[in-house]
PAMI-669158 format. One line per 3 residues: number of its first residue (from 1); their letters; for each residue x, y negated, z of C-alpha. Coordinates in nm, 3 decimals, always signed. Last residue first. Example, Ala and Ser with C-alpha at 12.3 -4.5 7.8 and 13.67 -1.06 7.14 Angstrom:
<rs>
2> sa> +1.367 +0.106 +0.714 ~ +1.230 +0.450 +0.780 .
</rs>
This chain:
<rs>
436> asp> +9.926 -11.439 +13.937 ~ +10.046 -11.519 +13.564 ~ +10.032 -11.159 +13.449 .
433> gge> +10.228 -11.092 +13.136 ~ +10.282 -11.210 +12.790 ~ +9.934 -11.077 +12.686 .
430> frq> +9.746 -11.329 +12.910 ~ +9.589 -11.543 +12.644 ~ +9.537 -11.270 +12.391 .
427> rar> +9.393 -11.042 +12.650 ~ +9.131 -11.306 +12.751 ~ +9.038 -11.352 +12.381 .
424> wis> +8.980 -10.977 +12.340 ~ +8.782 -10.943 +12.651 ~ +8.557 -11.235 +12.555 .
421> qal> +8.498 -11.070 +12.211 ~ +8.412 -10.744 +12.350 ~ +8.163 -10.878 +12.607 .
418> plq> +7.988 -11.121 +12.374 ~ +7.655 -11.102 +12.602 ~ +7.355 -11.007 +12.398 .
415> spc> +7.161 -10.957 +12.723 ~ +7.058 -10.596 +12.608 ~ +7.421 -10.511 +12.582 .
412> vhs> +7.469 -10.192 +12.387 ~ +7.668 -10.339 +12.087 ~ +7.871 -10.579 +12.299 .
409> clg> +7.982 -10.296 +12.505 ~ +8.051 -10.084 +12.191 ~ +8.302 -10.328 +12.039 .
406> cdv> +8.574 -10.052 +11.986 ~ +8.838 -10.290 +12.093 ~ +9.043 -10.022 +12.284 .
403> car> +9.044 -10.186 +12.607 ~ +9.323 -10.063 +12.832 ~ +9.516 -10.397 +12.789 .
400> lhn> +9.234 -10.596 +12.964 ~ +9.231 -10.340 +13.245 ~ +9.589 -10.353 +13.281 .
397> lde> +9.578 -10.741 +13.301 ~ +9.306 -10.722 +13.583 ~ +9.540 -10.516 +13.787 .
394> src> +9.821 -10.745 +13.718 ~ +9.618 -11.039 +13.845 ~ +9.529 -11.302 +13.582 .
391> tee> +9.555 -11.681 +13.625 ~ +9.384 -12.002 +13.458 ~ +9.048 -11.826 +13.413 .
388> ael> +8.799 -11.897 +13.146 ~ +8.865 -11.579 +12.955 ~ +8.889 -11.388 +13.283 .
385> hil> +8.527 -11.429 +13.335 ~ +8.462 -11.134 +13.083 ~ +8.636 -10.889 +13.277 .
382> atp> +8.397 -10.766 +13.560 ~ +8.103 -10.736 +13.293 ~ +8.341 -10.519 +13.078 .
379> dlg> +8.362 -10.247 +13.349 ~ +8.603 -10.013 +13.212 ~ +8.609 -9.633 +13.190 .
376> vpc> +8.812 -9.569 +12.879 ~ +8.529 -9.480 +12.647 ~ +8.300 -9.759 +12.759 .
373> dev> +7.928 -9.606 +12.747 ~ +7.833 -9.610 +13.114 ~ +8.009 -9.930 +13.191 .
370> cwg> +7.839 -10.112 +12.893 ~ +7.512 -9.966 +12.987 ~ +7.532 -10.076 +13.357 .
367> cri> +7.185 -10.238 +13.365 ~ +7.316 -10.531 +13.566 ~ +7.071 -10.793 +13.408 .
364> cpv> +7.362 -11.009 +13.270 ~ +7.256 -11.365 +13.196 ~ +7.106 -11.447 +12.850 .
361> pan> +7.280 -11.449 +12.520 ~ +7.095 -11.576 +12.221 ~ +7.311 -11.514 +11.908 .
358> epp> +7.134 -11.245 +11.688 ~ +7.321 -11.210 +11.354 ~ +7.178 -11.371 +11.067 .
355> dlf> +6.945 -11.133 +10.859 ~ +7.033 -11.056 +10.494 ~ +7.324 -10.843 +10.558 .
352> llm> +7.662 -10.780 +10.387 ~ +7.923 -10.531 +10.488 ~ +8.276 -10.521 +10.349 .
349> ats> +8.497 -10.233 +10.416 ~ +8.846 -10.093 +10.464 ~ +9.107 -10.368 +10.398 .
346> dit> +9.475 -10.264 +10.495 ~ +9.645 -10.336 +10.156 ~ +9.452 -10.666 +10.124 .
343> vva> +9.123 -10.772 +9.955 ~ +9.086 -11.146 +9.934 ~ +8.930 -11.416 +10.138 .
340> eer> +8.803 -11.700 +9.918 ~ +8.457 -11.674 +10.073 ~ +8.591 -11.784 +10.409 .
337> qla> +8.432 -11.707 +10.757 ~ +8.396 -11.329 +10.740 ~ +8.293 -11.181 +11.079 .
334> igs> +8.572 -10.935 +11.182 ~ +8.520 -10.557 +11.204 ~ +8.516 -10.322 +11.520 .
331> lpg> +8.145 -10.285 +11.549 ~ +8.009 -10.321 +11.210 ~ +8.317 -10.182 +11.030 .
328> gwt> +8.551 -10.386 +10.830 ~ +8.508 -10.744 +10.697 ~ +8.150 -10.840 +10.821 .
325> vqh> +7.924 -11.075 +10.623 ~ +7.602 -11.205 +10.795 ~ +7.372 -11.441 +10.637 .
322> ptg> +7.380 -11.272 +10.276 ~ +7.174 -11.465 +10.022 ~ +6.919 -11.259 +9.829 .
319> lig> +6.994 -10.927 +9.708 ~ +7.357 -10.917 +9.596 ~ +7.520 -10.720 +9.332 .
316> vrq> +7.829 -10.479 +9.363 ~ +8.050 -10.691 +9.126 ~ +7.911 -11.027 +9.281 .
313> ald> +8.020 -10.917 +9.625 ~ +8.367 -10.819 +9.508 ~ +8.417 -11.168 +9.327 .
310> tat> +8.304 -11.338 +9.640 ~ +8.541 -11.130 +9.849 ~ +8.831 -11.216 +9.627 .
307> mgi> +9.017 -10.940 +9.438 ~ +9.384 -10.959 +9.537 ~ +9.428 -10.575 +9.591 .
304> pvr> +9.216 -10.397 +9.327 ~ +8.923 -10.214 +9.463 ~ +8.835 -9.850 +9.452 .
301> ytg> +8.492 -9.845 +9.554 ~ +8.253 -9.660 +9.800 ~ +7.895 -9.750 +9.759 .
298> phe> +7.604 -9.988 +9.794 ~ +7.455 -10.110 +9.459 ~ +7.228 -10.402 +9.534 .
295> vad> +7.391 -10.518 +9.855 ~ +7.203 -10.726 +10.105 ~ +7.081 -10.447 +10.313 .
292> gav> +7.443 -10.352 +10.402 ~ +7.709 -10.165 +10.207 ~ +8.068 -10.197 +10.038 .
289> smi> +8.294 -9.921 +10.165 ~ +8.649 -9.972 +10.066 ~ +8.923 -9.762 +9.889 .
286> vht> +9.239 -9.971 +9.827 ~ +9.421 -10.059 +9.501 ~ +9.785 -10.142 +9.409 .
283> vpr> +9.979 -9.902 +9.605 ~ +10.246 -9.758 +9.381 ~ +10.198 -9.444 +9.179 .
280> anl> +10.461 -9.177 +9.179 ~ +10.191 -8.894 +9.140 ~ +10.261 -8.666 +9.412 .
277> iad> +10.473 -8.877 +9.667 ~ +10.316 -9.224 +9.594 ~ +9.945 -9.124 +9.536 .
274> atm> +9.951 -8.856 +9.803 ~ +10.104 -9.122 +10.044 ~ +9.830 -9.368 +9.960 .
271> rvv> +9.570 -9.093 +10.044 ~ +9.755 -9.019 +10.359 ~ +9.762 -9.384 +10.458 .
268> slp> +9.393 -9.396 +10.398 ~ +9.327 -9.084 +10.621 ~ +9.451 -9.285 +10.925 .
265> lvl> +9.768 -9.163 +11.102 ~ +9.810 -9.092 +11.464 ~ +10.155 -9.024 +11.601 .
262> tqv> +10.201 -8.851 +11.923 ~ +10.474 -8.843 +12.171 ~ +10.288 -9.004 +12.470 .
259> dlp> +10.412 -9.350 +12.400 ~ +10.364 -9.305 +12.044 ~ +9.994 -9.280 +12.098 .
256> sgg> +10.000 -9.658 +12.163 ~ +10.043 -9.882 +12.476 ~ +9.855 -10.173 +12.614 .
253> ppv> +9.727 -9.950 +12.902 ~ +9.913 -9.630 +12.921 ~ +9.799 -9.364 +12.647 .
250> erd> +9.643 -9.068 +12.841 ~ +9.714 -8.722 +12.671 ~ +9.431 -8.456 +12.676 .
247> llt> +9.576 -8.345 +12.333 ~ +9.255 -8.337 +12.110 ~ +9.026 -8.577 +12.302 .
244> ktl> +9.291 -8.790 +12.463 ~ +9.467 -8.851 +12.128 ~ +9.140 -8.931 +11.965 .
241> vip> +9.052 -9.187 +12.225 ~ +9.374 -9.371 +12.170 ~ +9.354 -9.341 +11.785 .
238> ncq> +8.984 -9.464 +11.783 ~ +8.774 -9.264 +11.561 ~ +8.590 -9.100 +11.845 .
235> pyk> +8.446 -9.435 +11.902 ~ +8.174 -9.340 +11.842 ~ +8.050 -8.968 +11.838 .
232> hal> +8.029 -8.753 +11.535 ~ +8.150 -8.453 +11.737 ~ +8.470 -8.304 +11.623 .
229> pmv> +8.601 -8.061 +11.357 ~ +8.983 -7.999 +11.424 ~ +9.173 -7.849 +11.132 .
226> qif> +9.494 -7.716 +11.245 ~ +9.773 -7.750 +10.996 ~ +10.024 -7.481 +10.982 .
223> rgr> +9.991 -7.457 +10.605 ~ +9.869 -7.112 +10.563 ~ +9.499 -7.226 +10.550 .
220> aet> +9.497 -7.587 +10.499 ~ +9.299 -7.605 +10.175 ~ +9.045 -7.352 +10.290 .
217> eir> +9.003 -7.552 +10.609 ~ +8.964 -7.849 +10.419 ~ +8.685 -7.701 +10.204 .
214> kvv> +8.519 -7.555 +10.530 ~ +8.528 -7.890 +10.681 ~ +8.385 -8.064 +10.379 .
211> rrh> +8.100 -7.812 +10.373 ~ +8.034 -7.877 +10.754 ~ +8.005 -8.251 +10.741 .
208> ryp> +7.863 -8.262 +11.092 ~ +8.202 -8.151 +11.225 ~ +8.356 -8.491 +11.178 .
205> laf> +8.728 -8.502 +11.081 ~ +9.059 -8.425 +11.277 ~ +9.347 -8.267 +11.104 .
202> fve> +9.605 -8.173 +11.361 ~ +9.956 -8.115 +11.302 ~ +10.199 -7.952 +11.559 .
199> fvg> +10.574 -7.927 +11.607 ~ +10.681 -8.228 +11.411 ~ +10.968 -8.239 +11.159 .
196> mad> +10.876 -8.599 +11.041 ~ +10.956 -8.568 +10.689 ~ +10.799 -8.206 +10.680 .
193> aie> +10.491 -8.349 +10.858 ~ +10.443 -8.606 +10.594 ~ +10.492 -8.369 +10.317 .
190> gva> +10.237 -8.139 +10.451 ~ +9.995 -8.415 +10.503 ~ +10.028 -8.520 +10.149 .
187> dil> +9.955 -8.161 +10.032 ~ +9.655 -8.164 +10.253 ~ +9.531 -8.487 +10.102 .
184> rgp> +9.594 -8.359 +9.747 ~ +9.386 -8.054 +9.791 ~ +9.092 -8.240 +9.947 .
181> eev> +9.070 -8.511 +9.691 ~ +8.694 -8.570 +9.614 ~ +8.505 -8.468 +9.922 .
178> ltr> +8.773 -8.582 +10.164 ~ +8.812 -8.919 +9.979 ~ +8.442 -8.958 +9.992 .
175> lda> +8.427 -8.897 +10.359 ~ +8.730 -9.135 +10.424 ~ +8.571 -9.419 +10.231 .
172> tly> +8.234 -9.363 +10.388 ~ +8.185 -9.648 +10.625 ~ +7.811 -9.748 +10.709 .
169> pet> +7.826 -9.676 +11.080 ~ +8.149 -9.612 +11.274 ~ +8.229 -9.235 +11.313 .
166> eva> +8.489 -9.196 +11.037 ~ +8.689 -8.904 +11.211 ~ +8.952 -8.859 +10.940 .
163> nii> +9.246 -8.935 +11.167 ~ +9.537 -8.717 +11.091 ~ +9.714 -8.628 +11.417 .
160> ldt> +10.094 -8.558 +11.428 ~ +10.243 -8.399 +11.739 ~ +10.609 -8.394 +11.856 .
157> vga> +10.699 -8.749 +11.852 ~ +11.042 -8.830 +12.013 ~ +10.993 -9.203 +12.043 .
154> aaa> +11.286 -9.266 +11.798 ~ +11.136 -9.032 +11.539 ~ +10.806 -9.198 +11.569 .
151> ral> +10.974 -9.548 +11.531 ~ +11.132 -9.432 +11.207 ~ +10.795 -9.290 +11.087 .
148> lvh> +10.641 -9.631 +11.149 ~ +10.918 -9.800 +10.961 ~ +10.866 -9.567 +10.650 .
145> lpe> +10.497 -9.612 +10.683 ~ +10.493 -9.984 +10.656 ~ +10.322 -10.117 +10.969 .
142> rpd> +9.977 -10.231 +11.052 ~ +9.890 -9.974 +11.320 ~ +9.654 -9.890 +11.191 .
139> pcm> +9.649 -9.992 +10.825 ~ +9.973 -9.785 +10.736 ~ +10.137 -9.944 +10.429 .
136> vgl> +10.291 -9.746 +10.129 ~ +10.465 -9.987 +9.897 ~ +10.603 -9.755 +9.626 .
133> dav> +10.968 -9.796 +9.725 ~ +10.893 -9.766 +10.098 ~ +10.698 -9.429 +10.036 .
130> efs> +10.984 -9.301 +9.816 ~ +11.274 -9.405 +10.047 ~ +11.105 -9.254 +10.359 .
127> fsd> +11.055 -8.938 +10.170 ~ +11.431 -8.937 +10.070 ~ +11.549 -8.942 +9.721 .
124> dew> +11.809 -8.666 +9.671 ~ +11.609 -8.478 +9.418 ~ +11.598 -8.798 +9.198 .
121> rsp> +11.299 -8.987 +9.092 ~ +11.237 -9.168 +8.778 ~ +10.958 -9.430 +8.791 .
118> ppv> +10.632 -9.360 +8.643 ~ +10.573 -9.564 +8.308 ~ +10.432 -9.917 +8.348 .
115> aed> +10.062 -9.951 +8.332 ~ +9.831 -10.110 +8.073 ~ +9.518 -10.226 +8.217 .
112> rad> +9.393 -10.372 +7.883 ~ +9.147 -10.619 +8.021 ~ +9.401 -10.907 +7.998 .
109> pel> +9.385 -10.986 +8.381 ~ +9.501 -11.333 +8.503 ~ +9.721 -11.277 +8.797 .
106> vac> +9.771 -11.554 +9.068 ~ +10.068 -11.463 +9.273 ~ +10.026 -11.513 +9.645 .
103> pvf> +10.172 -11.664 +9.957 ~ +9.983 -11.615 +10.293 ~ +9.707 -11.816 +10.448 .
100> gdr> +9.545 -11.630 +10.745 ~ +9.710 -11.297 +10.857 ~ +9.433 -11.052 +10.923 .
97> vsw> +9.155 -11.208 +10.703 ~ +9.396 -11.305 +10.436 ~ +9.352 -11.638 +10.267 .
94> trs> +9.550 -11.717 +9.964 ~ +9.870 -11.915 +9.858 ~ +9.988 -12.039 +9.533 .
91> fev> +10.220 -11.896 +9.252 ~ +10.049 -11.947 +8.918 ~ +9.941 -11.803 +8.582 .
88> ieg> +10.113 -11.454 +8.600 ~ +9.973 -11.284 +8.293 ~ +9.799 -10.963 +8.264 .
85> stp> +9.819 -10.592 +8.336 ~ +9.661 -10.444 +8.656 ~ +9.709 -10.403 +9.025 .
82> ahv> +10.064 -10.573 +9.003 ~ +10.298 -10.433 +9.266 ~ +10.418 -10.577 +9.595 .
79> pls> +10.749 -10.445 +9.759 ~ +10.758 -10.363 +10.126 ~ +10.936 -10.537 +10.413 .
76> gst> +11.115 -10.328 +10.697 ~ +11.461 -10.339 +10.542 ~ +11.430 -10.700 +10.467 .
73> tpi> +11.409 -10.911 +10.155 ~ +11.152 -10.688 +9.984 ~ +11.059 -10.741 +9.613 .
70> air> +10.787 -10.919 +9.458 ~ +10.615 -10.877 +9.132 ~ +10.683 -10.503 +9.074 .
67> qga> +10.501 -10.332 +8.797 ~ +10.215 -10.091 +8.868 ~ +9.982 -10.241 +8.616 .
64> lvr> +10.197 -10.429 +8.369 ~ +10.312 -10.787 +8.382 ~ +10.320 -11.079 +8.139 .
61> dgv> +10.537 -11.363 +8.251 ~ +10.395 -11.721 +8.231 ~ +10.488 -11.821 +8.579 .
58> rvc> +10.791 -11.611 +8.673 ~ +10.845 -11.254 +8.801 ~ +11.066 -11.112 +9.083 .
55> pqt> +10.899 -11.295 +9.385 ~ +11.092 -11.260 +9.696 ~ +10.941 -11.076 +9.998 .
52> pld> +10.883 -11.135 +10.370 ~ +10.735 -10.891 +10.624 ~ +10.616 -11.123 +10.903 .
49> rrt> +10.290 -11.224 +10.751 ~ +10.206 -10.868 +10.659 ~ +10.182 -10.698 +10.329 .
46> vlp> +10.329 -11.000 +10.170 ~ +10.308 -11.130 +9.813 ~ +9.929 -11.143 +9.834 .
43> vrl> +9.762 -11.086 +9.497 ~ +9.505 -11.353 +9.392 ~ +9.339 -11.171 +9.120 .
40> arq> +9.197 -11.373 +8.819 ~ +8.861 -11.240 +8.711 ~ +8.765 -10.894 +8.540 .
37> aal> +8.974 -10.647 +8.751 ~ +8.828 -10.303 +8.703 ~ +8.621 -10.177 +9.005 .
34> tei> +8.687 -9.807 +9.032 ~ +8.388 -9.600 +9.167 ~ +8.412 -9.351 +9.432 .
31> prk> +8.131 -9.091 +9.410 ~ +7.800 -9.157 +9.555 ~ +7.672 -8.893 +9.815 .
28> ata> +7.775 -9.095 +10.127 ~ +7.680 -9.440 +9.997 ~ +7.310 -9.497 +10.055 .
25> sky> +7.287 -9.221 +10.325 ~ +7.583 -9.380 +10.540 ~ +7.352 -9.578 +10.788 .
22> dtl> +7.519 -9.396 +11.078 ~ +7.267 -9.412 +11.363 ~ +7.507 -9.400 +11.665 .
19> flg> +7.597 -9.111 +11.886 ~ +7.757 -9.312 +12.182 ~ +8.073 -9.338 +12.358 .
16> gef> +8.142 -9.255 +12.738 ~ +8.354 -8.957 +12.849 ~ +8.541 -8.758 +12.567 .
13> sqr> +8.454 -8.493 +12.316 ~ +8.535 -8.115 +12.256 ~ +8.180 -7.986 +12.280 .
10> pgl> +8.163 -7.875 +11.903 ~ +7.912 -8.039 +11.701 ~ +7.621 -8.274 +11.785 .
7> ldl> +7.320 -8.148 +11.584 ~ +7.408 -7.790 +11.498 ~ +7.578 -7.739 +11.837 .
4> lis> +7.249 -7.847 +12.009 ~ +7.051 -7.626 +11.785 ~ +7.240 -7.341 +11.878 .
1> m> +7.435 -7.125 +11.626 .
</rs>
């Protein structure tokens, strides 16, 4: 085996991108740890702002872990389940990073963590019914799994890609899940593939974790699942980039892999599906990476939905005062502005850093790094002026829509220009269509 192959992995890759320092050593070998709820949980009663529900418990009720506390009011909505046992003390609202203020139930834990018995299942219950009944939500795209599968069927999807290519720095939730639950993951992938009736299933994961690759290959043997070890290159983890890498299919600007008959599912939704289908366990917790130089005990944690960011930070320990808190990955995440933000069904990471972010942009020096590293071949410096423009040409709008929001252009810019943020804001302004 060549040194180059040993370092970088297989040649199957894409134009642009970077091999980033991963900063995973502090968390990669630590097992997933469950954080029990000790303080009041502010459990969101919706999984997405436009997916309404109706509370089915009242103030003063004692609920058990896994018990429904809200039921869907539309076919596309999902029920909400209690993460632990305790008393419903209030109905209020809470701050969600992705949706802003949403209704919530305030649950005061009783430290018993008593759970409801698993629901009875009948042989004629469909896969879609089971994942909907137990609240399985896909984080990317942000849709209930049963709705996403229906859309995939309508789009004539022929190929399923499982995205376990966790190439963004600090993140280890997928890696730890692969290490600890390989058999259950492959079983769940088989259930999803059978429900979809797809022709091909690809399980993409980083080549650099070769022991994990071999274990997944062993579990997948004879299951018609192709294990695809890939180079640890960012943003290989992006669904659009991954579709191009594996299937050589180019997603149209502003589109999704469904437009080219492909469904890309993140590993997190496979884990939720395994809990639902194999163990009849509703979605009440998420697996999150909590890391950064301000964290005393960095690791991968199973966190109850509804735990506040402040409580989560205190549970893992803080070294000094964090001046930069990111919800999600360091390149694609969102700067956390509210300490009362809560963990939701699509939360993946919280990163805390002691040093404040550098924010001293200077004029572009025309180095071309952003163009060279853009995975979709854009020139970010030619698009940032659109944020302040009144009109947008069709050609420019297509370029804005082609951006995959990986954040790499801002990361490599020596002038510290907010390229990715400017492109995102311009796209939001003109998304309805070109105005010139």
